[in-house]
C-alpha positions as CSV (number, residue, x, y, z in Angstrom):
1,G,11.9,37.3,26.1
2,R,15.2,35.3,26.4
3,G,15.0,35.5,30.3
4,L,11.5,34.0,30.3
5,R,12.6,31.1,28.0
6,A,15.6,30.4,30.3
7,W,13.4,30.3,33.4
8,A,10.9,28.0,31.7
9,F,13.6,25.6,30.6
10,G,15.1,25.5,34.0
11,S,11.7,24.8,35.6
12,F,11.1,22.0,33.1
13,K,14.5,20.3,34.0
14,T,13.7,20.6,37.7
15,C,10.3,19.1,37.2
16,C,11.7,16.2,35.2
17,A,14.4,15.6,37.8
18,R,11.9,15.4,40.6
19,H,9.7,13.0,38.6
20,L,12.6,10.6,37.9
21,N,13.8,10.7,41.5
22,N,10.4,9.9,42.9
23,S,9.6,7.2,40.3
24,P,10.3,3.5,41.0
25,R,13.5,2.1,39.6
26,L,13.4,0.2,36.4
27,P,15.1,-3.2,35.8
28,T,18.7,-3.1,34.6
29,G,19.0,-2.5,30.9
30,Q,15.8,-0.4,30.7
31,S,15.2,3.3,30.9
32,R,12.3,5.7,30.4
33,G,11.9,7.4,27.1
34,C,9.6,10.1,25.6
35,G,6.1,9.2,24.5
36,G,6.0,5.8,26.1
37,L,9.0,4.4,24.4
38,R,10.8,1.7,26.5
39,T,14.5,1.3,25.9
40,E,15.7,-2.3,25.8
41,V,19.2,-2.0,24.2
42,T,21.4,1.0,23.6
43,M,23.4,1.1,20.4
44,A,26.2,3.4,19.4
45,G,25.3,7.1,19.2
46,S,21.7,8.1,19.8
47,T,20.0,5.0,18.5
48,N,18.2,2.6,20.9
49,L,16.2,-0.6,20.5
50,M,12.8,0.3,21.8
51,T,9.2,-1.0,22.1
52,L,7.2,1.5,20.1
53,R,4.1,2.9,21.7
54,Y,2.9,4.3,18.4
55,P,3.2,2.9,14.9
56,G,6.0,4.1,12.6
57,V,7.6,3.7,9.2
58,C,11.1,2.3,8.7
59,V,13.4,5.1,7.4
60,T,15.4,2.5,5.4
61,C,12.9,0.3,3.6
62,G,9.6,2.1,4.1
63,A,8.0,-0.8,5.9
64,A,5.2,0.0,8.4
65,V,6.3,-0.8,12.0
66,P,3.3,-1.5,14.2
67,A,2.9,-0.3,17.8
68,K,4.2,-2.5,20.6
69,S,6.9,-4.0,18.3
70,S,10.6,-3.7,18.7
71,A,12.5,-1.2,16.5
72,Y,15.5,1.1,16.6
73,F,14.7,4.7,17.4
74,D,17.1,7.6,16.7
75,R,16.5,10.3,19.2
76,T,18.4,12.9,17.2
77,T,16.6,12.5,13.9
78,K,13.3,11.1,15.4
79,T,13.3,8.2,12.9
80,V,12.5,4.5,13.2
81,T,14.5,1.6,11.7
82,C,13.0,-1.8,11.6
83,R,15.0,-4.7,13.1
84,P,15.6,-6.5,9.7
85,C,17.2,-3.4,8.3
86,A,19.2,-2.6,11.5
87,E,20.3,-6.2,12.1
88,P,20.9,-7.6,8.5
89,A,23.4,-10.2,9.6
90,A,21.5,-11.6,12.6
91,S,17.9,-11.3,11.5
92,D,15.7,-13.2,9.1
93,P,13.6,-10.5,7.3
94,V,10.4,-12.5,8.1
95,A,11.4,-14.0,11.4
96,D,9.8,-11.3,13.5
97,I,6.5,-11.4,11.7
98,P,4.0,-13.7,13.4
99,R,3.1,-16.8,11.4
100,Q,-0.7,-16.4,11.8
101,R,-3.0,-16.3,8.9
102,I,-2.8,-13.0,7.1
103,A,-6.1,-11.2,6.3
104,A,-6.4,-10.5,2.6
105,G,-8.1,-7.1,3.2
106,T,-11.2,-5.6,1.7
107,A,-11.1,-5.1,-2.0
108,G,-12.3,-1.6,-3.0
109,G,-12.7,-0.6,0.7
110,S,-10.9,2.7,0.5
111,A,-12.6,3.7,-2.8
112,Q,-16.0,2.8,-1.4
113,R,-15.3,4.9,1.7
114,E,-14.3,7.9,-0.4
115,Y,-17.5,7.6,-2.5
116,D,-19.6,7.4,0.7
117,R,-17.8,10.5,2.1
118,R,-18.3,12.6,-1.0
119,S,-21.9,11.4,-1.5
120,A,-22.8,12.2,2.1
121,K,-21.1,15.6,1.9
122,R,-23.1,16.5,-1.3
123,K,-26.4,15.5,0.3
124,A,-25.7,17.5,3.4
125,R,-24.8,20.6,1.5
126,I,-27.9,20.5,-0.7
127,R,-30.2,19.9,2.2
128,A,-28.6,22.8,4.1
129,E,-28.9,25.2,1.1
130,H,-32.4,24.1,0.3
131,P,-34.3,23.0,3.5
132,I,-37.6,22.7,1.7
133,M,-36.7,21.5,-1.8
134,G,-33.5,19.6,-0.9
135,R,-35.0,16.1,-1.0
136,L,-36.6,16.8,-4.4
137,I,-33.4,18.2,-5.8
138,L,-31.5,15.1,-4.7
139,A,-34.1,12.8,-6.3
140,L,-34.0,14.6,-9.6
141,S,-30.3,15.3,-9.9
142,D,-27.4,13.0,-10.5
143,E,-24.1,12.8,-8.7
144,P,-21.0,14.4,-10.3
145,Q,-18.9,12.1,-12.4
146,S,-15.9,12.7,-10.0
147,T,-18.0,11.1,-7.2
148,K,-19.4,8.2,-9.2
149,A,-15.9,7.3,-10.4
150,W,-15.0,6.2,-6.8
151,A,-18.0,3.8,-6.7
152,A,-17.0,2.4,-10.1
153,G,-13.4,2.0,-8.9
154,A,-14.6,0.0,-5.9
155,R,-16.8,-2.2,-8.1
156,G,-13.8,-3.0,-10.4
157,E,-11.6,-4.0,-7.5
158,Q,-14.3,-6.2,-6.1
159,V,-14.8,-8.0,-9.4
160,V,-11.1,-8.7,-9.8
161,A,-10.8,-9.8,-6.1
162,Q,-13.5,-12.4,-6.7
163,W,-11.3,-14.0,-9.4
164,L,-8.2,-13.7,-7.4
165,D,-9.7,-15.2,-4.2
166,Q,-10.5,-18.4,-6.2
167,L,-6.8,-19.0,-6.7
168,T,-6.0,-19.4,-3.0
169,S,-6.8,-23.1,-3.3
170,H,-3.9,-23.3,-5.7
171,G,-1.3,-22.0,-3.3
172,V,-1.6,-18.4,-4.3
173,R,-1.8,-15.7,-1.7
174,V,-3.5,-12.3,-2.2
175,L,-3.6,-8.9,-0.5
176,H,-6.3,-6.3,-1.4
177,D,-6.3,-2.5,-1.2
178,R,-2.9,-1.9,0.4
179,R,-1.7,1.6,1.3
180,I,1.6,2.8,-0.1
181,P,3.7,4.1,2.8
182,R,4.0,7.9,3.2
183,T,1.5,8.5,0.4
184,R,-2.3,8.6,-0.1
185,A,-2.1,6.2,-2.9
186,N,-2.9,2.5,-2.8
187,I,-2.2,-0.8,-4.6
188,D,-5.4,-2.5,-5.6
189,H,-4.1,-6.1,-5.4
190,L,-0.8,-7.8,-4.5
191,V,-0.7,-11.5,-5.5
192,I,2.1,-13.8,-4.5
193,G,2.4,-17.1,-6.4
194,P,5.1,-19.5,-7.7
195,A,5.9,-17.2,-10.6
196,G,6.6,-14.2,-8.3
197,V,4.7,-11.1,-7.1
198,F,2.0,-9.5,-9.2
199,V,1.0,-5.9,-8.8
200,I,-2.5,-5.5,-10.2
201,D,-4.4,-2.3,-10.8
202,S,-8.1,-2.7,-11.5
203,K,-10.1,-0.3,-13.8
204,Y,-13.9,-0.4,-14.3
205,Y,-14.4,0.9,-17.8
206,R,-17.8,-0.6,-18.8
207,G,-18.4,-0.7,-22.5
208,R,-15.2,1.1,-23.5
209,R,-13.0,-0.5,-26.2
210,I,-9.4,-1.3,-25.4
211,E,-6.9,-0.8,-28.1
212,L,-3.1,-0.7,-28.7
213,R,-1.9,1.9,-31.2
214,T,1.6,2.1,-32.5
215,Q,3.1,5.3,-33.8
216,G,6.4,5.9,-35.5
217,G,8.6,3.5,-37.4
218,W,10.5,4.0,-40.7
219,G,13.4,5.8,-39.0
220,R,11.3,7.2,-36.1
221,P,11.0,5.7,-32.6
222,R,8.1,3.4,-32.3
223,L,5.7,4.4,-29.5
224,Q,2.9,2.2,-28.1
225,K,-0.2,3.9,-26.7
226,L,-3.0,2.5,-24.7
227,V,-6.3,3.8,-26.1
228,V,-9.5,3.3,-24.0
229,G,-12.8,4.4,-25.5
230,G,-11.0,6.4,-28.1
231,R,-8.8,8.3,-25.6
232,D,-5.1,8.0,-24.9
233,Q,-4.8,6.4,-21.4
234,T,-1.1,5.5,-21.6
235,K,-0.7,7.3,-18.2
236,L,-2.4,4.3,-16.6
237,V,0.6,2.2,-17.7
238,E,3.0,4.7,-16.2
239,G,1.1,4.6,-12.9
240,I,1.4,0.8,-12.5
241,H,5.1,1.1,-13.4
242,W,5.6,3.2,-10.3
243,Q,3.9,0.7,-8.1
244,V,5.9,-2.2,-9.5
245,Q,9.2,-0.3,-8.9
246,L,8.2,0.4,-5.3
247,V,7.5,-3.3,-4.6
248,R,10.7,-4.4,-6.5
249,E,12.8,-2.0,-4.4
250,F,11.2,-3.2,-1.2
251,L,11.8,-6.9,-2.0
252,A,15.4,-6.2,-2.9
253,A,15.9,-4.4,0.4
254,H,14.9,-7.7,2.1
255,G,16.9,-10.1,0.1
256,G,14.3,-10.7,-2.7
257,N,16.3,-9.5,-5.7
258,A,15.6,-12.7,-7.5
259,V,11.8,-12.6,-7.0
260,P,10.1,-11.6,-10.2
261,V,7.7,-8.6,-10.0
262,V,5.0,-8.3,-12.7
263,G,2.7,-5.4,-13.3
264,M,-0.8,-5.9,-14.6
265,L,-3.6,-3.5,-15.6
266,C,-6.9,-5.3,-15.5
267,F,-10.0,-3.8,-17.2
268,V,-13.4,-4.9,-16.0
269,D,-16.5,-5.0,-18.3
270,A,-14.5,-3.3,-21.1
271,E,-14.8,-4.2,-24.8
272,W,-12.0,-6.0,-26.6
273,P,-11.6,-6.6,-30.3
274,P,-12.8,-10.1,-31.4
275,G,-10.1,-12.7,-31.0
276,S,-7.8,-10.4,-29.2
277,S,-5.1,-11.5,-26.7
278,P,-3.8,-9.6,-23.6
279,L,-1.6,-6.7,-24.5
280,V,1.8,-5.8,-23.2
281,I,3.1,-2.3,-23.2
282,D,6.5,-1.6,-21.7
283,D,6.4,-4.9,-19.8
284,I,3.0,-4.2,-18.3
285,H,0.3,-6.8,-19.0
286,I,-3.0,-5.3,-20.0
287,L,-5.8,-7.9,-19.7
288,W,-9.2,-8.8,-18.3
289,P,-10.0,-10.7,-15.1
290,K,-10.2,-14.2,-16.5
291,K,-6.8,-14.0,-18.1
292,I,-5.1,-13.1,-14.8
293,R,-5.6,-16.7,-13.7
294,D,-3.4,-18.2,-16.4
295,Q,-0.5,-15.7,-15.5
296,V,-0.7,-16.1,-11.7
297,R,-0.9,-19.9,-11.6
298,R,2.1,-20.7,-13.9
299,A,5.1,-22.4,-12.4
300,G,8.0,-20.4,-11.0
301,V,10.8,-20.0,-8.5
302,L,8.8,-19.7,-5.2
303,D,7.7,-22.7,-3.2
304,E,4.8,-22.7,-0.7
305,T,7.0,-21.6,2.3
306,A,8.5,-18.7,0.3
307,I,5.1,-17.6,-0.9
308,G,3.8,-17.4,2.7
309,D,6.9,-15.6,4.0
310,W,6.7,-12.9,1.2
311,Q,3.0,-12.4,1.8
312,R,3.6,-11.8,5.5
313,L,6.5,-9.4,4.7
314,L,4.4,-7.5,2.1
315,A,1.4,-7.4,4.4
316,G,3.5,-5.7,7.1
317,A,5.0,-3.1,4.7
318,F,1.8,-2.3,2.8
319,R,-1.0,-2.1,5.3
320,P,-4.7,-2.2,4.5
321,A,-5.8,1.2,3.1
């Protein structure tokens, strides 16, 4: 009851007081915090500059804040704010990110892991349900399409990555398979070049014909639809629009309002009408791997230093999936 809770709270405070009194003193300007957080500077209110024991996500810009890095922690709301957001006037947004070589990541890694997980789960289930005939059933049956789609997705990302990685000798930086903070979604490829940042989504649609169909006109609104293998797949364009908007907002929050952000939908091993050119639907470029090279390598507003800085910043915000 209420009396038991009061007794327990009083015992907890007494225990904490004894622990602090018996512990060695910390240097001036430091204090103990919960969960291994070490306070370095105290700001107004309940927000402190701390060394994080566990990774977090900036509440302002959504960037990932790694463990053992400095960030501002609000004890009241239990939220983390990265130093570039908390110190906009005194901090360079890329100054605190080490200038070591950034690993590009493993293209298709998360899709391949999901395929492996689903495939192993199916095999284990069939063997458990059919101890004697399980091996024969697995040999004679095919995996569900929902499982094979993950393997196909991983293959598409790997093919596009092979083309993109060839561009690094031309001053282009790439990041593969990046997790979108606070979601289970990922961005297949982030490419940073002189012309800006390219957000690329790979699709492995072997043998399927890619078409652009226009509806409306003559007094009615004109609507463009992406048709893949005879089916309306305009939703794919909407998905890449969402990713582009996330990246654009992140760059703007770190002083990159002028950095162009371009969305691309790349189809691997699909069929295109003879003599066709890349399509554009609602500012999203729809093309095949070879055509990406021409777009990414064109001249633009970013020099080599800026390209490297934005790669490091994006790599910190969108971690490997």
